[in-house]
C-alpha positions, -999 to +999 in steps of 0.1 A: -239+438-479-270+451-461-260+488-462-275+520-475-268+509-511-297+485-506-281+451-510-290+424-506-324+438-498-339+473-494-341+491-461-378+481-457-370+444-462-394+420-444-385+388-425-402+369-453-380+386-479-348+378-459-359+341-456-363+342-494-327+355-497-315+329-473-330+301-494-320+312-528-286+327-521-274+296-502-264+275-532-244+303-547-227+313-515-219+278-501-186+270-518-173+305-515-182+306-478-161+274-473-132+290-493-131+322-474-134+306-440-107+281-449-084+309-460-089+326-426-073+297-408-096+298-378-088+279-346-109+267-316-115+296-292-110+323-319-131+355-319-145+362-354-165+390-370-188+382-400-189+417-415-220+424-437-232+391-424-266+390-441-285+359-430-253+345-414-237+321-439-202+329-427-212+332-390-226+297-390-195+282-407-171+301-384-190+290-353-185+254-363-147+259-365-142+281-334-164+259-312-181+267-279-150+283-265-149+308-294-171+338-302-187+348-334-202+382-341-222+393-371-228+429-381-252+440-408-271+472-417-305+456-420-324+445-389-345+420-408-314+402-421-302+399-385-335+385-373-333+358-400-296+352-392-304+347-355-333+323-364-309+301-384-280+302-359-269+267-348-280+259-313-249+239-306-229+271-305-252+297-291-225+323-288-232+341-321-240+378-314-258+397-342-256+435-342-271+461-365-243+484-376-229+499-408-194+487-419-178+521-414-190+524-378-187+492-359-197+490-322-168+470-311-136+480-291-102+481-307-085+447-312-117+427-306-113+399-332-087+374-343-103+375-377-128+396-397-145+379-427-166+396-454-183+373-478-196+392-509-199+425-491-170+448-498-184+459-532-215+474-514-198+496-489-204+532-498-169+541-485-147+510-489-116+527-474-135+537-443-150+503-439-117+485-442-100+510-419-127+502-393-122+464-399-085+469-392-093+488-360-113+459-346-088+433-357-062+422-332-025+427-341-015+398-363-051+390-370-066+381-404-090+398-428-105+378-456-131+386-482-147+375-514-162+395-542-176+385-576-148+387-601-156+410-631-163+409-660-198+396-658-195+374-689-172+351-670-202+333-656-231+323-679-255+328-650-243+363-641-242+372-678-278+361-682-288+384-654-269+412-670-288+406-702-321+407-684-312+439-665-301+455-698-333+446-716-358+450-688-342+470-660-347+506-649-317+528-642-320+518-605-319+481-614-289+486-637-271+505-609-279+478-583-266+451-606-234+471-615-226+476-578-227+438-573-197+434-596-178+466-589-148+455-568-120+440-588-088+428-571-069+460-576-096+480-558-098+458-527-060+456-526-057+494-527-083+498-499-066+472-477-033+490-482-049+523-472-065+506-441-030+496-430-032+458-436-001+440-449+007+406-465-022+413-489-030+386-514-057+382-540-065+352-561-094+339-581-115+309-570-139+292-593-166+267-585-191+248-606-224+250-589-252+225-596-288+235-598-314+206-599-341+229-614-325+260-630-359+274-641-372+274-605-340+288-591-339+316-616-374+328-606-367+325-569-332+341-570-342+370-592-369+379-566-342+378-539-318+402-555-322+440-556-322+444-593-350+418-596-370+437-570-364+469-589-376+453-622-408+441-605-415+474-588-412+493-621-428+467-645-451+447-622-453+410-623-454+409-661-421+428-663-405+405-637-418+374-656-402+387-688-369+393-671-369+358-657-377+344-691-348+362-706-325+346-680-338+311-686-335+315-724-299+327-721-291+297-700-309+272-723-275+261-739-263+251-705-295+234-693-299+196-694-331+179-707-341+172-671-339+210-663-307+208-643-277+230-649-241+232-636-226+266-640-192+282-631-189+311-608-157+330-600-148+352-570-118+372-560-105+359-526-085+385-507-065+379-476-046+403-454-030+406-420-031+435-395+004+445-385+015+437-350+022+474-344+001+502-357 
């Protein structure tokens, strides 16, 4: 999430940096965006909040489902992410409203949304209980909350394990901390926070997708530059340090890489769903 922890980019992120994030995160996010939106069971005319919206992956998918009679809002901590999100918003459904706000202090009235969706954001909230309590406040009675978060441990995905190796060998303490945060919300943690927030009918399950990369070497370089631990490595070690880290990832993925440079790799997320009680 774009919050004070610095993910997916730092507070001084530029529009160019967020466009880079939009480009290189899209292949990883796409199947999980579909999964989390499908699990939300949206309907035409629904009001939806994309919490920690980033560049708007979920907002765009939700807009296509709720249609022109619905309303989609996106909240994120970083202004630059919201600028990029607005630039990529579909013109057929102009009613997507992007607002700069932290997850624990949302600028919406009580009971504003039929659904709140958070794709790969909950692990970055400095106070998860406060953020989900706020999500519950803005969700209408009987409304849905859904979220995804990378499922630990990191060695479940060769790609994420390769990043972990690079961070371990080339990263500063800041880079290691940023990477750790990205994989810090197992199912029991989000279940506990949803319970504290007052949600019920809480479920968690794992979803796994095999994601194809036509040119894994190109993707590794681009994606490493788009994530906070890669930025920390480059800030500390310069371009040479960044290049070494990218090389470490590519070498770790060599057993999974086809002769033409393509690779298909598994990724697993925890998918959580919950319902706001009809009475507080």
